[in-house]
C-alpha positions as CSV (number, residue, x, y, z in Angstrom):
1,M,82.9,52.3,76.0
2,P,86.7,52.0,76.2
3,F,88.4,49.7,78.8
4,L,91.6,50.2,80.6
5,A,94.0,47.2,80.6
6,S,94.3,47.2,84.3
7,Q,90.6,47.6,85.1
8,D,87.5,45.5,84.2
9,K,85.0,48.4,84.4
10,P,84.4,50.8,81.4
11,I,85.4,54.4,81.8
12,S,83.2,57.2,80.6
13,R,84.5,59.8,78.2
14,G,86.1,62.6,80.1
15,E,86.5,60.6,83.2
16,M,90.1,59.8,82.4
17,D,92.1,61.3,79.6
18,P,95.3,59.5,78.4
19,I,98.6,61.0,79.5
20,E,100.9,61.9,76.7
21,Q,104.6,62.0,77.4
22,V,106.5,64.9,75.9
23,R,110.2,65.6,75.7
24,V,111.4,69.0,76.6
25,R,114.9,70.4,77.1
26,V,115.4,71.8,80.6
27,L,118.4,74.0,81.3
28,P,120.5,73.3,84.4
29,D,118.8,76.2,86.3
30,G,115.3,74.8,85.5
31,R,114.4,77.1,82.6
32,V,112.7,75.9,79.4
33,S,112.2,77.8,76.1
34,R,108.8,79.1,75.1
35,G,108.5,76.4,72.5
36,D,109.3,73.6,75.0
37,A,106.9,75.3,77.6
38,A,104.2,75.2,75.0
39,R,104.9,71.6,74.2
40,Y,104.8,70.7,77.9
41,L,101.4,72.5,78.3
42,G,100.0,71.1,75.0
43,R,99.6,74.6,73.6
44,E,101.1,76.6,70.8
45,A,104.1,78.9,71.5
46,K,102.0,81.8,70.1
47,T,99.3,81.1,72.8
48,L,101.9,81.5,75.5
49,A,103.1,84.8,73.9
50,Q,99.5,86.1,73.9
51,W,99.0,85.0,77.5
52,K,102.2,86.9,78.5
53,L,100.9,90.1,76.8
54,Q,97.5,89.7,78.6
55,G,99.2,89.0,82.0
56,R,97.9,85.5,82.1
57,G,99.5,82.1,82.1
58,P,102.6,80.9,83.9
59,R,105.4,83.4,84.9
60,A,107.8,84.1,82.1
61,V,111.3,85.6,82.3
62,K,113.3,87.3,79.6
63,V,117.0,86.5,79.4
64,G,119.2,87.9,76.6
65,G,116.1,88.8,74.5
66,R,114.6,85.3,74.8
67,V,111.6,84.3,76.8
68,F,111.9,81.4,79.2
69,Y,109.7,79.6,81.7
70,F,110.7,77.8,84.9
71,L,109.6,74.2,84.9
72,S,108.4,74.6,88.5
73,D,106.2,77.5,87.4
74,L,104.7,75.3,84.6
75,E,104.0,72.5,87.0
76,K,102.2,75.0,89.4
77,F,100.2,76.3,86.5
78,V,99.1,72.8,85.4
79,R,98.0,72.2,89.0
80,G,96.1,75.5,89.0
81,E,98.2,77.0,91.8
82,N,98.7,80.3,89.9
83,A,96.6,81.7,87.1
């Protein structure tokens, strides 16, 4: 069983997953591109495109022919506040 550096007890698989830090570019108004949104969620951009067509996933907005997501909406989606 794996051990955490700050704990003496073992953790079971699935009890705690490691947190991966990702870098995404956030525009001044809080928007991120589809590629950055996918990276933030740990998915492929194609998956977010499919979700949009199916009416699932976080809210997307189209600006000048490009699709963007607001970081606040992505955070809500991760927390399960909107599906």
